[in-house]
C-alpha positions as CSV (number, residue, x, y, z in Angstrom):
1,M,-9.5,16.7,-13.0
2,G,-8.2,15.1,-9.8
3,R,-4.8,15.4,-8.1
4,P,-2.2,12.7,-8.7
5,V,-2.4,9.9,-6.2
6,E,0.7,9.7,-4.0
7,T,2.4,6.3,-4.1
8,T,5.1,4.9,-1.9
9,A,8.0,3.0,-3.2
10,A,7.8,-0.8,-3.0
11,S,11.5,-1.2,-3.3
12,I,14.8,-0.1,-1.9
13,S,18.2,0.7,-3.3
14,L,20.8,-1.9,-2.5
15,R,24.5,-1.1,-2.9
16,S,26.6,-4.1,-3.8
17,I,30.3,-4.8,-4.5
18,D,31.3,-4.5,-8.1
19,W,33.3,-7.0,-10.0
20,R,36.5,-5.0,-10.0
21,A,36.5,-4.7,-6.2
22,A,35.5,-8.3,-5.8
23,H,38.4,-9.4,-8.0
24,A,40.9,-7.0,-6.2
25,A,39.9,-8.4,-2.8
26,V,40.4,-12.0,-4.0
27,G,43.7,-11.2,-5.6
28,A,45.0,-9.5,-2.5
29,A,43.8,-12.3,-0.3
30,V,45.5,-14.9,-2.4
31,Q,48.7,-12.9,-2.5
32,A,48.6,-12.8,1.4
33,A,48.0,-16.5,1.5
34,Q,51.0,-17.2,-0.8
35,D,53.2,-14.9,1.3
36,M,52.4,-16.9,4.4
37,G,52.7,-20.3,2.7
38,A,49.0,-21.2,2.8
39,C,46.9,-22.7,0.1
40,V,43.4,-21.5,0.4
41,N,40.1,-20.9,-1.4
42,V,38.8,-17.3,-1.5
43,A,35.3,-16.2,-2.2
44,V,33.6,-12.8,-2.4
45,V,29.8,-12.6,-2.5
46,D,27.7,-9.5,-3.3
47,A,25.2,-7.9,-0.9
48,G,22.6,-10.6,-1.9
49,G,25.0,-13.4,-1.0
50,L,25.7,-14.4,-4.6
51,L,29.2,-15.3,-5.7
52,A,31.0,-12.4,-7.2
53,A,34.6,-13.7,-7.4
54,F,36.3,-16.9,-6.4
55,L,39.8,-18.4,-6.6
56,R,41.1,-21.8,-5.6
57,M,44.9,-21.9,-5.1
58,P,46.5,-25.2,-6.4
59,G,46.7,-27.5,-3.4
60,A,43.9,-25.9,-1.4
61,P,41.6,-28.5,0.2
62,L,38.6,-29.4,-1.9
63,H,36.1,-29.3,0.9
64,S,37.3,-25.7,1.6
65,V,35.8,-24.5,-1.7
66,D,32.2,-24.6,-0.3
67,I,33.4,-23.6,3.2
68,A,35.0,-20.4,1.8
69,I,31.8,-19.6,-0.1
70,D,29.6,-20.3,3.0
71,K,31.8,-18.2,5.2
72,A,31.3,-15.2,2.9
73,Y,27.5,-16.0,2.7
74,T,27.2,-16.2,6.5
75,A,29.1,-12.9,6.9
76,V,27.0,-11.0,4.4
77,S,23.7,-12.5,5.6
78,F,24.2,-11.5,9.2
79,G,26.7,-8.7,8.9
80,L,28.9,-10.4,11.6
81,P,32.4,-11.7,11.1
82,T,32.2,-15.5,11.4
83,H,34.8,-15.7,14.2
84,Q,32.5,-13.7,16.4
85,W,29.6,-16.2,16.4
86,A,30.8,-18.2,19.5
87,Q,30.6,-15.0,21.6
88,A,27.5,-13.7,19.9
89,L,25.6,-16.9,20.7
90,Q,26.4,-16.9,24.4
91,G,23.5,-14.6,25.1
92,H,20.9,-16.7,23.3
93,S,18.9,-19.7,24.4
94,E,20.2,-23.3,24.1
95,A,17.8,-23.8,21.2
96,V,19.2,-20.9,19.2
97,R,22.8,-21.9,20.0
98,E,22.3,-25.5,18.9
99,G,19.9,-24.8,16.1
100,I,21.6,-22.0,14.2
101,V,24.8,-24.0,13.6
102,L,22.7,-26.7,11.9
103,R,21.4,-24.2,9.2
104,P,22.7,-24.9,5.7
105,R,25.6,-22.7,4.7
106,F,26.1,-21.3,8.3
107,V,29.7,-21.2,9.4
108,A,30.6,-20.1,12.9
109,F,34.4,-20.0,12.8
110,G,37.0,-17.5,11.5
111,G,37.6,-16.5,7.9
112,G,34.4,-14.7,6.9
113,L,34.2,-10.9,7.0
114,P,31.4,-8.6,5.9
115,I,32.5,-5.9,3.4
116,L,31.3,-2.5,4.6
117,E,31.5,0.7,2.6
118,A,30.4,3.9,4.3
119,G,28.6,1.8,6.9
120,Q,26.6,-0.2,4.4
121,R,27.1,-3.9,3.8
122,I,28.0,-4.4,0.1
123,G,29.3,-8.0,0.2
124,A,31.6,-10.3,2.2
125,I,34.8,-12.3,1.8
126,G,35.3,-15.9,2.9
127,V,38.6,-17.8,3.1
128,S,39.1,-21.4,3.9
129,G,42.1,-23.8,3.7
130,G,44.5,-22.5,6.3
131,S,44.3,-22.4,10.0
132,E,41.4,-20.4,11.4
133,E,43.8,-17.5,12.3
134,Q,45.4,-17.6,8.8
135,D,42.0,-17.6,7.1
136,Q,41.0,-14.5,9.1
137,Q,44.3,-12.7,8.3
138,I,44.0,-13.5,4.6
139,A,40.4,-12.2,4.6
140,Q,41.5,-9.0,6.2
141,A,44.2,-8.6,3.5
142,G,41.3,-8.7,1.0
143,L,39.5,-5.9,2.7
144,A,42.7,-3.9,3.1
145,A,43.2,-4.0,-0.7
146,L,39.9,-2.2,-0.9
147,G,40.9,0.4,1.7
148,L,38.4,-1.1,4.1
149,A,38.7,-2.4,7.7
150,P,37.0,-5.4,9.2
151,A,33.6,-4.7,11.0
């Protein structure tokens, strides 16, 4: 009788935001928007970039629906807040600087933040409809509701 063959795992464990946290973040973000008089769309995606929670405030711009979702998608896919892309791209070639912004769903302006728990990316939040500064502040309010700080 032979010894058992050792195998290596062909998968990894992936932590992801749960629905309660996703909804809490969206709720807190919308409350922050209402407090500042902004009408926005707020999206939270899970670690795989799939929509976990979404809310469109009445009066929020319709084009901003997809922009909010894409801000969250960009933030989770790279782990970088969307407002940091201008600076991050400065060190890259012209081809990268010009090409990456043409990628579908890529957003390089403020309002998208990765959601990190214990140093691990579990999702992201995206806000669109206010000014860039408002969108970023509203997204931060969503993270704060989870007891988390921006990356």
